C-alpha positions as CSV (number, residue, x, y, z in Angstrom):
1,M,-3.2,-14.1,-2.7
2,S,-0.1,-13.3,-4.7
3,A,3.1,-13.0,-3.1
4,R,3.2,-9.5,-4.2
5,I,0.4,-8.8,-1.4
6,D,2.0,-11.2,0.8
7,Q,5.4,-9.7,1.0
8,L,3.2,-5.9,1.2
9,R,0.7,-7.5,3.7
10,A,4.1,-8.5,5.4
11,R,5.5,-5.3,5.3
12,I,3.1,-2.6,5.8
13,E,1.9,-5.1,9.3
14,R,5.2,-5.6,10.3
15,E,6.0,-1.6,10.7
16,I,2.8,0.2,10.5
17,A,1.3,-2.7,13.5
18,P,-2.2,-1.4,11.3
19,T,-5.8,-2.6,13.2
20,S,-7.8,-2.9,9.5
21,L,-5.9,-3.5,6.5
22,E,-7.2,-4.1,2.5
23,I,-4.8,-5.1,-0.2
24,F,-6.8,-4.8,-3.3
25,D,-4.2,-5.9,-7.1
26,E,-5.9,-3.3,-9.8
27,S,-2.8,-4.8,-12.3
28,H,-6.2,-5.8,-14.4
29,R,-6.9,-2.7,-15.8
30,H,-3.9,-2.0,-16.8
31,V,-2.7,-4.5,-19.3
32,G,-1.2,-2.3,-21.8
33,H,-0.9,0.5,-20.2
34,A,3.4,1.7,-20.6
35,G,3.7,1.3,-17.3
36,A,3.2,-1.8,-16.7
37,A,5.4,-3.1,-19.4
38,D,7.7,-4.1,-17.1
39,G,5.3,-6.3,-15.2
40,R,4.8,-4.5,-12.3
41,G,2.2,-4.0,-9.9
42,H,-0.7,-1.5,-9.3
43,F,-2.4,-2.0,-5.6
44,R,-4.8,0.5,-3.6
45,L,-4.4,-0.1,0.0
46,R,-6.3,1.5,3.2
47,V,-4.7,1.1,6.1
48,V,-6.3,1.5,9.0
49,A,-3.3,2.3,11.9
50,E,-2.5,4.6,15.5
51,C,0.1,5.4,14.9
52,F,-1.7,7.7,11.2
53,R,-2.9,9.9,14.4
54,D,-1.8,13.1,14.3
55,L,0.0,12.7,11.1
56,G,-0.9,15.2,7.6
57,S,-1.6,12.5,4.2
58,L,1.7,13.5,3.0
59,A,3.4,11.6,6.5
60,R,0.4,8.6,6.0
61,H,1.7,8.4,2.8
62,R,5.2,8.5,3.9
63,R,5.2,5.9,6.8
64,I,3.6,2.8,3.9
65,Y,6.3,4.4,1.3
66,A,9.0,2.7,3.6
67,A,7.6,-0.3,5.1
68,V,6.8,-0.9,1.4
69,G,10.7,0.0,0.3
70,D,12.8,-1.8,-2.2
71,L,9.0,-3.4,-3.5
72,M,8.2,-0.1,-5.1
73,D,11.7,-1.0,-7.5
74,T,10.5,-4.7,-7.6
75,D,7.0,-5.6,-7.6
76,I,5.4,-2.4,-7.8
77,H,4.5,0.3,-10.4
78,A,1.0,2.2,-8.6
79,L,0.2,1.7,-5.5
80,S,-2.8,3.9,-4.8
81,I,-3.7,5.0,-1.1
82,E,-6.8,5.6,1.9
83,A,-4.9,6.0,5.0
84,L,-6.9,6.7,7.6
85,S,-6.6,6.9,12.1
86,P,-9.6,4.8,13.6
87,E,-11.5,8.1,14.4
88,E,-11.9,8.4,11.0
89,S,-12.3,4.9,9.5
90,A,-15.9,5.1,11.8
């Protein structure tokens, strides 16, 4: 597992306490893309968490971006997010 994925996982687990968290590094799919030129990665998340209950999609994404914090400036170029409450993931 990459150090970036470890950092993502640690921050999301600490701030959101997900019941399920899947992180996929899709950087290899963006080689040659202008946004990948600076070395930051492309990631896809599937996060299931109780704290998403009664929140809309935008609020859920904001919670994840807040948890990820400065990694968006240093390590992540693109983040694809699927954020679900436990009922939605069943």
